[in-house]
Jmol script that loads the backbone (N, CA, C; Angstrom):
load data "model"
ATOM      1  N   UNK A   1     100.132  80.896  97.171  1.00  0.00           N
ATOM      2  CA  UNK A   1     100.590  82.118  96.562  1.00  0.00           C
ATOM      3  C   UNK A   1     100.475  83.237  97.598  1.00  0.00           C
ATOM      4  N   UNK A   2     101.529  83.997  97.786  1.00  0.00           N
ATOM      5  CA  UNK A   2     101.535  85.087  98.756  1.00  0.00           C
ATOM      6  C   UNK A   2     101.415  86.420  98.032  1.00  0.00           C
ATOM      7  N   UNK A   3     100.632  87.299  98.612  1.00  0.00           N
ATOM      8  CA  UNK A   3     100.492  88.640  98.062  1.00  0.00           C
ATOM      9  C   UNK A   3     101.226  89.611  98.960  1.00  0.00           C
ATOM     10  N   UNK A   4     101.701  90.676  98.374  1.00  0.00           N
ATOM     11  CA  UNK A   4     102.484  91.654  99.117  1.00  0.00           C
ATOM     12  C   UNK A   4     101.723  92.961  99.221  1.00  0.00           C
ATOM     13  N   UNK A   5     101.608  93.479 100.432  1.00  0.00           N
ATOM     14  CA  UNK A   5     101.018  94.790 100.655  1.00  0.00           C
ATOM     15  C   UNK A   5     102.184  95.754 100.876  1.00  0.00           C
ATOM     16  N   UNK A   6     102.405  96.687  99.960  1.00  0.00           N
ATOM     17  CA  UNK A   6     103.542  97.590 100.133  1.00  0.00           C
ATOM     18  C   UNK A   6     103.348  98.525 101.322  1.00  0.00           C
ATOM     19  N   UNK A   7     104.451  98.889 101.959  1.00  0.00           N
ATOM     20  CA  UNK A   7     104.409  99.902 103.011  1.00  0.00           C
ATOM     21  C   UNK A   7     104.362 101.248 102.317  1.00  0.00           C
ATOM     22  N   UNK A   8     103.383 102.056 102.658  1.00  0.00           N
ATOM     23  CA  UNK A   8     103.256 103.364 102.017  1.00  0.00           C
ATOM     24  C   UNK A   8     103.186 104.449 103.068  1.00  0.00           C
ATOM     25  N   UNK A   9     103.531 105.653 102.659  1.00  0.00           N
ATOM     26  CA  UNK A   9     103.512 106.796 103.551  1.00  0.00           C
ATOM     27  C   UNK A   9     103.396 108.065 102.715  1.00  0.00           C
ATOM     28  N   UNK A  10     102.971 109.172 103.346  1.00  0.00           N
ATOM     29  CA  UNK A  10     102.941 110.447 102.622  1.00  0.00           C
ATOM     30  C   UNK A  10     104.357 110.829 102.188  1.00  0.00           C
ATOM     31  N   UNK A  11     104.481 111.377 100.994  1.00  0.00           N
ATOM     32  CA  UNK A  11     105.784 111.706 100.426  1.00  0.00           C
ATOM     33  C   UNK A  11     106.617 112.609 101.339  1.00  0.00           C
ATOM     34  N   UNK A  12     105.988 113.569 102.015  1.00  0.00           N
ATOM     35  CA  UNK A  12     106.734 114.510 102.852  1.00  0.00           C
ATOM     36  C   UNK A  12     107.341 113.848 104.084  1.00  0.00           C
ATOM     37  N   UNK A  13     106.876 112.669 104.458  1.00  0.00           N
ATOM     38  CA  UNK A  13     107.369 111.996 105.656  1.00  0.00           C
ATOM     39  C   UNK A  13     108.408 110.921 105.362  1.00  0.00           C
ATOM     40  N   UNK A  14     108.791 110.797 104.090  1.00  0.00           N
ATOM     41  CA  UNK A  14     109.756 109.772 103.687  1.00  0.00           C
ATOM     42  C   UNK A  14     110.997 110.455 103.132  1.00  0.00           C
ATOM     43  N   UNK A  15     112.200 110.102 103.629  1.00  0.00           N
ATOM     44  CA  UNK A  15     113.412 110.696 103.069  1.00  0.00           C
ATOM     45  C   UNK A  15     113.561 110.324 101.594  1.00  0.00           C
ATOM     46  N   UNK A  16     114.131 111.216 100.788  1.00  0.00           N
ATOM     47  CA  UNK A  16     114.225 110.981  99.340  1.00  0.00           C
ATOM     48  C   UNK A  16     114.844 109.633  98.961  1.00  0.00           C
ATOM     49  N   UNK A  17     115.855 109.161  99.690  1.00  0.00           N
ATOM     50  CA  UNK A  17     116.507 107.897  99.335  1.00  0.00           C
ATOM     51  C   UNK A  17     115.637 106.681  99.614  1.00  0.00           C
ATOM     52  N   UNK A  18     114.533 106.851 100.370  1.00  0.00           N
ATOM     53  CA  UNK A  18     113.649 105.717 100.665  1.00  0.00           C
ATOM     54  C   UNK A  18     112.317 105.812  99.934  1.00  0.00           C
ATOM     55  N   UNK A  19     112.157 106.790  99.053  1.00  0.00           N
ATOM     56  CA  UNK A  19     110.911 106.939  98.302  1.00  0.00           C
ATOM     57  C   UNK A  19     110.891 106.008  97.104  1.00  0.00           C
ATOM     58  N   UNK A  20     109.819 105.241  97.019  1.00  0.00           N
ATOM     59  CA  UNK A  20     109.609 104.375  95.866  1.00  0.00           C
ATOM     60  C   UNK A  20     108.637 105.047  94.912  1.00  0.00           C
ATOM     61  N   UNK A  21     107.899 104.222  94.197  1.00  0.00           N
ATOM     62  CA  UNK A  21     106.951 104.748  93.215  1.00  0.00           C
ATOM     63  C   UNK A  21     105.745 105.378  93.910  1.00  0.00           C
ATOM     64  N   UNK A  22     105.113 106.296  93.226  1.00  0.00           N
ATOM     65  CA  UNK A  22     103.885 106.923  93.729  1.00  0.00           C
ATOM     66  C   UNK A  22     102.761 105.897  93.585  1.00  0.00           C
ATOM     67  N   UNK A  23     102.063 105.618  94.690  1.00  0.00           N
ATOM     68  CA  UNK A  23     101.010 104.601  94.666  1.00  0.00           C
ATOM     69  C   UNK A  23      99.617 105.188  94.831  1.00  0.00           C
ATOM     70  N   UNK A  24      99.514 106.445  95.203  1.00  0.00           N
ATOM     71  CA  UNK A  24      98.189 107.038  95.389  1.00  0.00           C
ATOM     72  C   UNK A  24      98.254 108.447  95.932  1.00  0.00           C
ATOM     73  N   UNK A  25      97.113 108.878  96.453  1.00  0.00           N
ATOM     74  CA  UNK A  25      96.983 110.209  97.049  1.00  0.00           C
ATOM     75  C   UNK A  25      96.590 110.036  98.498  1.00  0.00           C
ATOM     76  N   UNK A  26      97.323 110.660  99.414  1.00  0.00           N
ATOM     77  CA  UNK A  26      97.093 110.539 100.851  1.00  0.00           C
ATOM     78  C   UNK A  26      96.317 111.746 101.355  1.00  0.00           C
ATOM     79  N   UNK A  27      95.193 111.510 102.025  1.00  0.00           N
ATOM     80  CA  UNK A  27      94.395 112.589 102.606  1.00  0.00           C
ATOM     81  C   UNK A  27      94.848 112.816 104.040  1.00  0.00           C
ATOM     82  N   UNK A  28      95.277 114.021 104.370  1.00  0.00           N
ATOM     83  CA  UNK A  28      95.728 114.335 105.725  1.00  0.00           C
ATOM     84  C   UNK A  28      94.592 114.344 106.734  1.00  0.00           C
ATOM     85  N   UNK A  29      93.376 114.573 106.298  1.00  0.00           N
ATOM     86  CA  UNK A  29      92.244 114.651 107.221  1.00  0.00           C
ATOM     87  C   UNK A  29      91.801 113.269 107.695  1.00  0.00           C
ATOM     88  N   UNK A  30      91.620 112.328 106.779  1.00  0.00           N
ATOM     89  CA  UNK A  30      91.105 111.010 107.169  1.00  0.00           C
ATOM     90  C   UNK A  30      92.178 109.930 107.170  1.00  0.00           C
ATOM     91  N   UNK A  31      93.350 110.213 106.618  1.00  0.00           N
ATOM     92  CA  UNK A  31      94.423 109.227 106.578  1.00  0.00           C
ATOM     93  C   UNK A  31      94.225 108.163 105.522  1.00  0.00           C
ATOM     94  N   UNK A  32      93.269 108.368 104.626  1.00  0.00           N
ATOM     95  CA  UNK A  32      93.003 107.400 103.571  1.00  0.00           C
ATOM     96  C   UNK A  32      93.926 107.590 102.383  1.00  0.00           C
ATOM     97  N   UNK A  33      94.148 106.509 101.656  1.00  0.00           N
ATOM     98  CA  UNK A  33      94.934 106.563 100.426  1.00  0.00           C
ATOM     99  C   UNK A  33      93.988 106.240  99.279  1.00  0.00           C
ATOM    100  N   UNK A  34      94.011 107.091  98.272  1.00  0.00           N
ATOM    101  CA  UNK A  34      93.112 106.961  97.137  1.00  0.00           C
ATOM    102  C   UNK A  34      93.924 106.701  95.882  1.00  0.00           C
ATOM    103  N   UNK A  35      93.274 106.183  94.863  1.00  0.00           N
ATOM    104  CA  UNK A  35      93.966 105.841  93.626  1.00  0.00           C
ATOM    105  C   UNK A  35      94.762 107.040  93.096  1.00  0.00           C
ATOM    106  N   UNK A  36      95.879 106.731  92.496  1.00  0.00           N
ATOM    107  CA  UNK A  36      96.779 107.767  91.985  1.00  0.00           C
ATOM    108  C   UNK A  36      96.104 108.660  90.959  1.00  0.00           C
ATOM    109  N   UNK A  37      95.223 108.108  90.155  1.00  0.00           N
ATOM    110  CA  UNK A  37      94.577 108.877  89.100  1.00  0.00           C
ATOM    111  C   UNK A  37      93.192 109.387  89.493  1.00  0.00           C
ATOM    112  N   UNK A  38      92.842 109.276  90.783  1.00  0.00           N
ATOM    113  CA  UNK A  38      91.540 109.763  91.245  1.00  0.00           C
ATOM    114  C   UNK A  38      91.486 111.281  91.087  1.00  0.00           C
ATOM    115  N   UNK A  39      90.334 111.786  90.691  1.00  0.00           N
ATOM    116  CA  UNK A  39      90.191 113.229  90.530  1.00  0.00           C
ATOM    117  C   UNK A  39      89.404 113.847  91.676  1.00  0.00           C
ATOM    118  N   UNK A  40      88.616 113.020  92.382  1.00  0.00           N
ATOM    119  CA  UNK A  40      87.775 113.509  93.478  1.00  0.00           C
ATOM    120  C   UNK A  40      87.915 112.570  94.669  1.00  0.00           C
ATOM    121  N   UNK A  41      87.920 113.138  95.879  1.00  0.00           N
ATOM    122  CA  UNK A  41      87.974 112.366  97.124  1.00  0.00           C
ATOM    123  C   UNK A  41      86.632 111.668  97.303  1.00  0.00           C
ATOM    124  N   UNK A  42      86.616 110.368  97.116  1.00  0.00           N
ATOM    125  CA  UNK A  42      85.416 109.570  97.347  1.00  0.00           C
ATOM    126  C   UNK A  42      85.572 108.906  98.703  1.00  0.00           C
ATOM    127  N   UNK A  43      84.485 108.699  99.404  1.00  0.00           N
ATOM    128  CA  UNK A  43      84.510 108.196 100.773  1.00  0.00           C
ATOM    129  C   UNK A  43      85.473 107.083 101.081  1.00  0.00           C
ATOM    130  N   UNK A  44      85.481 106.016 100.317  1.00  0.00           N
ATOM    131  CA  UNK A  44      86.320 104.860 100.608  1.00  0.00           C
ATOM    132  C   UNK A  44      87.510 104.853  99.662  1.00  0.00           C
ATOM    133  N   UNK A  45      88.696 104.825 100.243  1.00  0.00           N
ATOM    134  CA  UNK A  45      89.902 104.803  99.435  1.00  0.00           C
ATOM    135  C   UNK A  45      90.287 103.391  99.041  1.00  0.00           C
ATOM    136  N   UNK A  46      91.560 103.168  98.793  1.00  0.00           N
ATOM    137  CA  UNK A  46      92.054 101.839  98.458  1.00  0.00           C
ATOM    138  C   UNK A  46      91.860 100.937  99.661  1.00  0.00           C
ATOM    139  N   UNK A  47      91.199  99.823  99.491  1.00  0.00           N
ATOM    140  CA  UNK A  47      90.811  98.942 100.584  1.00  0.00           C
ATOM    141  C   UNK A  47      91.917  98.547 101.533  1.00  0.00           C
ATOM    142  N   UNK A  48      93.114  98.318 101.026  1.00  0.00           N
ATOM    143  CA  UNK A  48      94.204  97.883 101.885  1.00  0.00           C
ATOM    144  C   UNK A  48      94.718  98.983 102.810  1.00  0.00           C
ATOM    145  N   UNK A  49      94.475 100.226 102.469  1.00  0.00           N
ATOM    146  CA  UNK A  49      95.116 101.320 103.175  1.00  0.00           C
ATOM    147  C   UNK A  49      94.149 102.256 103.887  1.00  0.00           C
ATOM    148  N   UNK A  50      92.907 101.863 104.046  1.00  0.00           N
ATOM    149  CA  UNK A  50      91.944 102.692 104.765  1.00  0.00           C
ATOM    150  C   UNK A  50      91.372 101.905 105.924  1.00  0.00           C
ATOM    151  N   UNK A  51      90.767 102.621 106.839  1.00  0.00           N
ATOM    152  CA  UNK A  51      90.148 101.964 107.987  1.00  0.00           C
ATOM    153  C   UNK A  51      88.886 101.236 107.548  1.00  0.00           C
ATOM    154  N   UNK A  52      88.569 100.158 108.231  1.00  0.00           N
ATOM    155  CA  UNK A  52      87.386  99.374 107.886  1.00  0.00           C
ATOM    156  C   UNK A  52      86.098 100.107 108.231  1.00  0.00           C
ATOM    157  N   UNK A  53      86.069 100.756 109.380  1.00  0.00           N
ATOM    158  CA  UNK A  53      84.852 101.440 109.813  1.00  0.00           C
ATOM    159  C   UNK A  53      85.163 102.909 110.069  1.00  0.00           C
ATOM    160  N   UNK A  54      84.438 103.773 109.423  1.00  0.00           N
ATOM    161  CA  UNK A  54      84.591 105.209 109.627  1.00  0.00           C
ATOM    162  C   UNK A  54      83.246 105.745 110.092  1.00  0.00           C
ATOM    163  N   UNK A  55      83.218 106.319 111.292  1.00  0.00           N
ATOM    164  CA  UNK A  55      81.960 106.770 111.884  1.00  0.00           C
ATOM    165  C   UNK A  55      81.395 108.003 111.193  1.00  0.00           C
ATOM    166  N   UNK A  56      82.253 108.867 110.698  1.00  0.00           N
ATOM    167  CA  UNK A  56      81.795 110.099 110.055  1.00  0.00           C
ATOM    168  C   UNK A  56      82.557 110.290 108.745  1.00  0.00           C
ATOM    169  N   UNK A  57      81.933 110.909 107.756  1.00  0.00           N
ATOM    170  CA  UNK A  57      82.642 111.143 106.491  1.00  0.00           C
ATOM    171  C   UNK A  57      83.785 112.144 106.674  1.00  0.00           C
ATOM    172  N   UNK A  58      84.743 112.057 105.781  1.00  0.00           N
ATOM    173  CA  UNK A  58      85.881 112.981 105.798  1.00  0.00           C
ATOM    174  C   UNK A  58      85.404 114.380 105.431  1.00  0.00           C
ATOM    175  N   UNK A  59      86.040 115.372 105.993  1.00  0.00           N
ATOM    176  CA  UNK A  59      85.730 116.766 105.705  1.00  0.00           C
ATOM    177  C   UNK A  59      85.875 117.092 104.227  1.00  0.00           C
ATOM    178  N   UNK A  60      86.814 116.427 103.564  1.00  0.00           N
ATOM    179  CA  UNK A  60      87.115 116.733 102.164  1.00  0.00           C
ATOM    180  C   UNK A  60      86.439 115.798 101.173  1.00  0.00           C
ATOM    181  N   UNK A  61      85.550 114.938 101.648  1.00  0.00           N
ATOM    182  CA  UNK A  61      84.856 114.027 100.749  1.00  0.00           C
ATOM    183  C   UNK A  61      84.090 114.827  99.702  1.00  0.00           C
ATOM    184  N   UNK A  62      84.272 114.460  98.438  1.00  0.00           N
ATOM    185  CA  UNK A  62      83.640 115.164  97.330  1.00  0.00           C
ATOM    186  C   UNK A  62      84.489 116.285  96.751  1.00  0.00           C
ATOM    187  N   UNK A  63      85.584 116.639  97.426  1.00  0.00           N
ATOM    188  CA  UNK A  63      86.476 117.704  96.943  1.00  0.00           C
ATOM    189  C   UNK A  63      87.402 117.153  95.857  1.00  0.00           C
ATOM    190  N   UNK A  64      87.717 117.962  94.857  1.00  0.00           N
ATOM    191  CA  UNK A  64      88.659 117.504  93.823  1.00  0.00           C
ATOM    192  C   UNK A  64      90.098 117.535  94.339  1.00  0.00           C
ATOM    193  N   UNK A  65      90.910 116.599  93.875  1.00  0.00           N
ATOM    194  CA  UNK A  65      92.336 116.583  94.205  1.00  0.00           C
ATOM    195  C   UNK A  65      93.019 117.605  93.300  1.00  0.00           C
ATOM    196  N   UNK A  66      93.031 118.855  93.718  1.00  0.00           N
ATOM    197  CA  UNK A  66      93.636 119.925  92.922  1.00  0.00           C
ATOM    198  C   UNK A  66      95.090 120.113  93.314  1.00  0.00           C
ATOM    199  N   UNK A  67      95.919 120.403  92.336  1.00  0.00           N
ATOM    200  CA  UNK A  67      97.333 120.659  92.601  1.00  0.00           C
ATOM    201  C   UNK A  67      97.463 121.864  93.520  1.00  0.00           C
ATOM    202  N   UNK A  68      98.324 121.750  94.517  1.00  0.00           N
ATOM    203  CA  UNK A  68      98.568 122.854  95.439  1.00  0.00           C
ATOM    204  C   UNK A  68      97.676 122.860  96.670  1.00  0.00           C
ATOM    205  N   UNK A  69      96.675 121.986  96.721  1.00  0.00           N
ATOM    206  CA  UNK A  69      95.815 121.920  97.910  1.00  0.00           C
ATOM    207  C   UNK A  69      96.632 121.356  99.072  1.00  0.00           C
ATOM    208  N   UNK A  70      96.424 121.899 100.267  1.00  0.00           N
ATOM    209  CA  UNK A  70      97.235 121.473 101.408  1.00  0.00           C
ATOM    210  C   UNK A  70      96.654 120.290 102.184  1.00  0.00           C
ATOM    211  N   UNK A  71      95.502 119.788 101.796  1.00  0.00           N
ATOM    212  CA  UNK A  71      94.872 118.695 102.545  1.00  0.00           C
ATOM    213  C   UNK A  71      95.249 117.308 102.031  1.00  0.00           C
ATOM    214  N   UNK A  72      95.957 117.232 100.904  1.00  0.00           N
ATOM    215  CA  UNK A  72      96.391 115.942 100.377  1.00  0.00           C
ATOM    216  C   UNK A  72      97.794 116.056  99.799  1.00  0.00           C
ATOM    217  N   UNK A  73      98.449 114.908  99.642  1.00  0.00           N
ATOM    218  CA  UNK A  73      99.742 114.826  98.958  1.00  0.00           C
ATOM    219  C   UNK A  73      99.893 113.409  98.421  1.00  0.00           C
ATOM    220  N   UNK A  74     100.871 113.216  97.579  1.00  0.00           N
ATOM    221  CA  UNK A  74     101.077 111.892  97.005  1.00  0.00           C
ATOM    222  C   UNK A  74     101.590 110.932  98.075  1.00  0.00           C
ATOM    223  N   UNK A  75     101.162 109.685  97.966  1.00  0.00           N
ATOM    224  CA  UNK A  75     101.640 108.614  98.833  1.00  0.00           C
ATOM    225  C   UNK A  75     102.629 107.788  98.025  1.00  0.00           C
ATOM    226  N   UNK A  76     103.746 107.443  98.649  1.00  0.00           N
ATOM    227  CA  UNK A  76     104.784 106.683  97.962  1.00  0.00           C
ATOM    228  C   UNK A  76     105.058 105.378  98.683  1.00  0.00           C
ATOM    229  N   UNK A  77     105.580 104.436  97.936  1.00  0.00           N
ATOM    230  CA  UNK A  77     105.992 103.165  98.530  1.00  0.00           C
ATOM    231  C   UNK A  77     107.277 103.396  99.310  1.00  0.00           C
ATOM    232  N   UNK A  78     107.349 102.838 100.494  1.00  0.00           N
ATOM    233  CA  UNK A  78     108.513 102.995 101.364  1.00  0.00           C
ATOM    234  C   UNK A  78     109.520 101.899 101.039  1.00  0.00           C
ATOM    235  N   UNK A  79     110.707 102.306 100.558  1.00  0.00           N
ATOM    236  CA  UNK A  79     111.750 101.344 100.201  1.00  0.00           C
ATOM    237  C   UNK A  79     112.489 100.898 101.465  1.00  0.00           C
ATOM    238  N   UNK A  80     113.118  99.714 101.455  1.00  0.00           N
ATOM    239  CA  UNK A  80     113.876  99.263 102.623  1.00  0.00           C
ATOM    240  C   UNK A  80     115.034 100.197 102.912  1.00  0.00           C
ATOM    241  N   UNK A  81     115.392 100.277 104.175  1.00  0.00           N
ATOM    242  CA  UNK A  81     116.513 101.131 104.577  1.00  0.00           C
ATOM    243  C   UNK A  81     117.807 100.583 103.981  1.00  0.00           C
ATOM    244  N   UNK A  82     118.705 101.472 103.548  1.00  0.00           N
ATOM    245  CA  UNK A  82     119.978 100.996 103.008  1.00  0.00           C
ATOM    246  C   UNK A  82     120.808 100.348 104.115  1.00  0.00           C
ATOM    247  N   UNK A  83     121.601  99.371 103.743  1.00  0.00           N
ATOM    248  CA  UNK A  83     122.460  98.687 104.713  1.00  0.00           C
ATOM    249  C   UNK A  83     123.529  99.650 105.209  1.00  0.00           C
ATOM    250  N   UNK A  84     123.799  99.602 106.484  1.00  0.00           N
ATOM    251  CA  UNK A  84     124.836 100.462 107.063  1.00  0.00           C
ATOM    252  C   UNK A  84     126.085  99.636 107.313  1.00  0.00           C
ATOM    253  N   UNK A  85     127.200 100.304 107.552  1.00  0.00           N
ATOM    254  CA  UNK A  85     128.450  99.603 107.817  1.00  0.00           C
ATOM    255  C   UNK A  85     128.355  98.795 109.102  1.00  0.00           C
ATOM    256  N   UNK A  86     127.665  99.322 110.125  1.00  0.00           N
ATOM    257  CA  UNK A  86     127.532  98.608 111.391  1.00  0.00           C
ATOM    258  C   UNK A  86     126.786  97.293 111.192  1.00  0.00           C
ATOM    259  N   UNK A  87     125.730  97.308 110.388  1.00  0.00           N
ATOM    260  CA  UNK A  87     124.962  96.091 110.136  1.00  0.00           C
ATOM    261  C   UNK A  87     125.818  95.071 109.399  1.00  0.00           C
ATOM    262  N   UNK A  88     126.638  95.530 108.454  1.00  0.00           N
ATOM    263  CA  UNK A  88     127.507  94.620 107.713  1.00  0.00           C
ATOM    264  C   UNK A  88     128.559  94.010 108.632  1.00  0.00           C
ATOM    265  N   UNK A  89     129.137  94.819 109.553  1.00  0.00           N
ATOM    266  CA  UNK A  89     130.133  94.312 110.494  1.00  0.00           C
ATOM    267  C   UNK A  89     129.507  93.290 111.424  1.00  0.00           C
ATOM    268  N   UNK A  90     128.299  93.523 111.881  1.00  0.00           N
ATOM    269  CA  UNK A  90     127.607  92.602 112.770  1.00  0.00           C
ATOM    270  C   UNK A  90     127.377  91.271 112.069  1.00  0.00           C
ATOM    271  N   UNK A  91     126.988  91.305 110.810  1.00  0.00           N
ATOM    272  CA  UNK A  91     126.765  90.084 110.054  1.00  0.00           C
ATOM    273  C   UNK A  91     128.079  89.316 109.867  1.00  0.00           C
ATOM    274  N   UNK A  92     129.187  90.029 109.622  1.00  0.00           N
ATOM    275  CA  UNK A  92     130.473  89.380 109.423  1.00  0.00           C
ATOM    276  C   UNK A  92     130.941  88.693 110.704  1.00  0.00           C
ATOM    277  N   UNK A  93     130.785  89.348 111.850  1.00  0.00           N
ATOM    278  CA  UNK A  93     131.226  88.764 113.116  1.00  0.00           C
ATOM    279  C   UNK A  93     130.346  87.593 113.507  1.00  0.00           C
ATOM    280  N   UNK A  94     129.084  87.610 113.144  1.00  0.00           N
ATOM    281  CA  UNK A  94     128.174  86.509 113.458  1.00  0.00           C
ATOM    282  C   UNK A  94     128.514  85.284 112.624  1.00  0.00           C
ATOM    283  N   UNK A  95     129.018  85.484 111.406  1.00  0.00           N
ATOM    284  CA  UNK A  95     129.343  84.379 110.516  1.00  0.00           C
ATOM    285  C   UNK A  95     130.698  83.752 110.844  1.00  0.00           C
ATOM    286  N   UNK A  96     131.597  84.515 111.435  1.00  0.00           N
ATOM    287  CA  UNK A  96     132.945  83.994 111.691  1.00  0.00           C
ATOM    288  C   UNK A  96     132.936  83.062 112.912  1.00  0.00           C
ATOM    289  N   UNK A  97     133.717  81.968 112.838  1.00  0.00           N
ATOM    290  CA  UNK A  97     133.773  81.042 113.977  1.00  0.00           C
ATOM    291  C   UNK A  97     134.527  81.671 115.149  1.00  0.00           C
ATOM    292  N   UNK A  98     134.127  81.329 116.353  1.00  0.00           N
ATOM    293  CA  UNK A  98     134.740  81.921 117.555  1.00  0.00           C
ATOM    294  C   UNK A  98     135.951  81.169 117.980  1.00  0.00           C
TER     295      UNK A  98
END
end "model"
wireframe off; spacefill off
backbone 0.3
color backbone group
């Protein structure tokens, strides 16, 4: 059985057409992703999306995730890039016999 780890990124860094569902809260200071419904920045975020070893605590550890704060934003799942016409033409020429 294979498990899938979604590609995630801060919402502001993903174009609207590639934004998937909101998966958590991204801290700009430590780069950690925390549960979507978390109310306070706790040291260790979601295991798949944080560093294994952190030498020092985050500056915002213990701070509430308040709306309008500039140190965090929502993290979204990164959707695959839409197919372009060039990619489709390349696939068609590769399939056709020479």
